[in-house]
N, C-alpha and C positions, 0 to 999 in steps of 0.2 A: 798682573793677574796670574801669570805663570808661576811666579814665586809663591804667591798665596796658595795656589793649588798644590804645589809641592809641599808647602808647610802643612796643609791638611792631610796629605798623604803620609807625611812624617809622623803626624799625631795618630795615624791609624784610623781616621774617620772615613768610612766607606762612602762612595758616591750614592749608594742606595739608602744611606741613612738620612732621616729627616733633619738631623743636626747639620749635615753637610749643606743642605739647601738654606737653612736658617743662617748659617755663618756666611755663605756666599752672598745672600741678600744684604746682610749687615755690612759686609765688606764694600759692596757696591754703594750702599747708602752713605757710608762714611767717606770713601775715597773716590768713587766714580759715579756720582749721582747722575751725571749726564748720560752715562751708558745705561743705567737703570731706566731712565726716562725714555731713552730710545727703544729699549726692549718693551717697555709698557706701551709705547706708541704702536709697535708692531702687533702686540696682542690685541689692543683695542681696535686696530684696523680690521681685524678679522670679523669683528661684530658690528661694523659700521651699518650693515644692512638692517640692524635692529632699530635704528632711529637716529635722531639728531644728537641725542646725548652722547652716544658712543662716538659719533663722528667728531663732535667738538672735543671730546677727550683725546682722540687721536691727533687732531690738529694741535691742541695745546701742548701735549707731551712731546710731539715732534719739534715744535718751535722751542720749547724749554730746553730740550736736549741739545739742540744746535747752539743756542745762545750760551748755555752754561759751558759747553765745551770750549767755545772760542774765548769766553771771558776768563776761563781757567787758564787758557794758553797765554793770554796777555798778562794776566796777574803773575805768572811765573817770571815775566820780564820786569814788571814794576809792581811792587807790593802796594796794595791799596788802590790801584787804578780802577778796578771794577769789583768792589768787595761784596756786592749784594747778590742774593739769590733772586729768582724770578717766579712769580705766580701769575697765572692768567685767569681773570674773572670774566665770564661771558655776560654781557648786558645787551639789552635791546637797542638802547641808544647810548652813544659815547658822550654823555654829558656829565657823567660821574667821573671826577678826576682820578688819574693815576696817583698813587701815594706810596710812601715807604712805611712798612709796618714791620717792626723788629728788624730782621736782617733780609727782608724781601722787598723788591719793587713789585707792587701789585698793579699789573697792567689790566685795565678794564677796556674791553673791546667787543665789537660785534663781529659776526662771521662775514668777512668780505668775500667777494666773488672768486678770488684766486688765492692759491697758496702763497704766491709772491707778495700780494698785497697784505695778507695776514702776517707773514714773517717780517716784512719791512716795517709795518706799523709797530709790531711788538718790539723789534730791535731798536727802532728809532726812539720809542717811548722809554724803553729800558735804559738806554744810554743817557737820555736827557735827565733822568733821575738818578742814575747809578754811577755815572762817570765821576771820579774824584769827588765824592759827595761832600766831604768836609771843606774842600777848597773852593767849590763852585762860586759861592757868593763873594769871594775875595778876588776873583779874576774878572777882568773886563768882560762885559756881557757878550759883546760880539766875538771876542776871542774865544770865549767859552762855547758859543753857538757854533762857530767854525770848527772847533775841536770836536764837538759832538758829531757833526756831520762827517768829518774825516775818520772818526773812530767807527761810525756805522759803516762807512764805505770799506774801511780796512777789514772789519769783521765779516762783511758780506763776501769779500774776496776769499776769506778763509772757510766760510761755511755754506755759502749759497750764491755761486757766481751767476746763476740764472736771474737773481734779483737785482744785479748791478745796474743794468740799463734802466729798469723801472725806477730805481732809487735816483739815478742821475737825472732822468727826464722829469720825474714828479717832485723831487725834493731838492737835490743839490743845485742843478743849473738854474731853476727859477729863482732861487734865493740869491745866487751869485749875480744874476742879471738885474734883480730889483734892488740889491744893496751892494754898492761898489766896495764899501769897506770890508764887508764879509767876503766878497769875491777876492779881494786882495789877500786877506788872511788865509783863505782856503788855499790859494795858489802857493803862498809861503809855506803853509803846513805840509802841502804835498811834497815840497822840496825837503823839508825836515824828515818826513816819513821815508823818502827815498834814501836819505843819508843815515837813517837809523837814529835820528835825534828827536823824534816826536814823542813816542811813548817813553823811551829810556831817559831822555833828558828834559824836554819841556814839561811833560805831564808830571814826571817825577819831581822836578823842581817846584812846580806849582803845589804839590802835596807838601813838600818840605817847608816852603815859606808860609803856607797857610797854617801850619802847625804852630808857627810863632805867634799867631794872633788869635786863633780859635779858642774860645767861642765868642770873642768880642765882635762888635759890629764892624762891618767892612770899612777899611781905611782907603780913602781916595788915592792916597800915595801908592799903596800896593796895587790898586786897580790900574793906575797909570803905568806902573813899573811892569805889570804883566804884559802890556802891549809892547813896551820897549824890549822886554826879554825875547819875545817872539821875533822881533826884527834883528836883535843881536844874534840869535841862533841862525836865522835865515842868511845873514851876511857871511857867517862861517860856513854854512852848508853849501853856499853857491860861490865861495871864494875861488877865483881863478888861480891856477898854479903861479906862484911867484908874486902875487899881489898881497899887500898887507891889509889886514882889517883889524878892528879893535877886538882884542881877545880877553878883555877884562870888563866886567860889569860889577861895580862896587857901589851899590845903592843902599837905601835904607833896609830893603828886604832881600833883594837879589844880590848876593855877594859871591860871584862866580868868576872863575878864571879858567881859560882854556889854554893848554900847553900843547902845541903841535910838534910832533916829532919831526926832525929835520931830514935832509937827504941822506942817502945810504952811506956817503963817505964820512959822515960824522956819527953814524949809528952806534959806534963803540964808546962814545963819550957821553955818559949820563950826568956827570957832575954839573954842567951848566943848567940842565933842566931841573935838577933837584934844587939848585940854588935859586932859580927863578920861582919855583913853586913855593919855596920857603919864604921868599920875599913877599909873594902875594899873601901868604897866610899871616905874615907879620903885620900886614896892612889891613887885616880884618876879613880877608876872603874866607868863606866857609865851605865852598865846594870847589875842588880842582878836577877838571876833566883832562885826562891825558889822552890825546888822539893820535893814533897811528893809522894813516890812510893806506897802508899796504901791509901785507903779511911780513915783509922784510923788516919793517920798522916796529912790529909788534913786540919783539923781544926787548927792544930798547925801552918801550913804554912800561913793560913789566919790571925791568931793572930799575927804572926811575921810581915806580910805585913802591917797590920793596925798600929802596934806600930812604925814600921820603917817610915811610912809616917808621923806620928805625930812628930817623932824626927828629921827627915831630911828635911830641907826646900826645897831641890832641887829635891826630888822625885816627878816627875810631870806626870807620866803616869803609869798605872797599867793595865795589861791584864791577863786573866787566861785561860788556856786551859788544856785539858786532857793530862796526861803523863802515858805512859805504860812501864812496865819493866818486862822482863822475869827473874824470880827467880826460880831456880831449876825446870825448865820446865813448870812453871805456870806463866801466865800473870797477873801481879798485876797492878791495875789501881789507879791512884791518880791524882794530879794536878801539874801543873807548873805555878807559878805566876811570871810574868815579871814586873820588876820595872825599869823604865827609870829614869835616873838622869841627870839633866842639867850639861854639862861639864864646866870645867875651874875654877869654884868656889869651892874651896876645903873645906870650913869651914862647920861644922855641926851647926844646930840651937841649941841654949841652951835649955835644957829640964827643965820644971818646970815653 
């Protein structure tokens, strides 16, 4: 916003000019809709005394601004994870289903007794319809439901901590108690979230594999593999130091390999890791995750990534995010570098 204001000043547009305010509103609409909604909420709150309509406008815009802000934040981590806008329609009875119209999730709700109930209902409903929308029907139903709940909980921690206890008591814990399988998935996802593997790896991979089949009807093979992938990541996220776990999942849809950076005494030697990654790719792996569980090993991971991209013609996308791991009660922070490889062509580029 500061840069935009400086730009207007450079153009010589005075703050007293009507054009100044028109351009500011356009800027907010295009780039910061959540801030405009928050401002609108404050304006409508002044007129709440005029009646129910103004009060509902205040509530709706406050909820929308909070949800859009956090959905925008997570979408910066993973493209396509929460792609939809939100609209709230007030109804007397919640018997008219929420639906997606254009690029909006239209949440139909009545005015509940508290702010917490209103926001949790809207957020819960928004996520149930808006989280990885193209991929949802291809993922195991209980894995998807568990993911919904953990995303809502994650977003509440970002935008409205006061609603966390209510959500846990009224939504999360009752379902975990009544459905042991969902309870198990939620506990596993919690570990993935702590390690930085939930949004950036699991949900991202769900989007990638669903693109292979969309818009075909769901494949039971993919549905089964989605459960296996969750367990695969959980084993990695909770791996004790020094213990070996399976780091490759080469199935019909999920073709993933994880390469863990070794101890510091070998951190200067990238060649073995590059070779291992190339071998995985030659066997059909389409995503390589280079994981460095400490800052000291992060440089090695970046070195491996750079050399792998030079050696492998089909490495066409690289993203980097933070990775966290609990080691002997201490949280160690490093990086996870994601390398996407074009499928079906199995040959490596000649080096040299």
